[in-house]
N, C-alpha and C positions, 0 to 999 in steps of 0.2 A: 893254312891255305892249301896244302896238299890234300888234307883230309876233305875240305870243301869242294875241290875239284873231283876227288874220287867219288863223294856222294853225288854230285851232278851228273857223273858219267852213269850212274844208275837212275837217278831220279828224272834227268832230261829226257831220255827216251819214253819213259812212261808218261810223263806229261804231254809229250808229243802225240803219243797214241790216244790218250784221253781227248785232247783237242780235236784230232781227226774224227774220233767217235762222235763228239758232240756237233761237230759240222755236218757229219753224215746224217745225223739224227734231226737236224734242224729243219723246220717246215718252211715253205717258201714265204709264209707270212712273217715268220720269225726272222728270216734272212733280210726281208724287206725293212723290217723294223730296225734291224741292226744297222743296215746301210743308211737309213735315215738318221739315226743316232750319230754314226760316224760323220755324215755329211755336215751335221751341226758342230762337231767337234772344232774348237777353235785353237785350243792350245796356246802357244805363244805367237801365233801369227795372225795378222789382221785379214779378215774375210768379208767381202762385200755381201750385202743382202742377197744379190742374185747368186753368188756362189753358194752361199748358206742354204738357199732353197733348192739348189741343184743336187741331183743324185746321179749325174752322168757318170759314165764309165771312167773317163779321164780323171775326173774329180775324186771318184772313189778310189782309183788306184793310187792317186797322189797321197790321199789321207792313209791308205793302208801302208804305203811306203814310209811315210812320216812316222806312223805308229810302230812299225817294225824297226826302223832306226833308233827310236826313243827306247824301244825295249832291250836293246842291246847293252 
């Protein structure tokens, strides 16, 4: 376990750097396509058709938060 944690101390920051670099390089069109895909993500929750078709900021933030919590 200690070896795994030590490895992530090195790998984690590098992955974060790559993620930020990819986000900066993303075009507006790619960002909208990603937002649309995320707005359709249902996971383990029931989403009505109205909410599925919505790409509103509140809905987007809710989905990002859910994805962040799931990634932990």
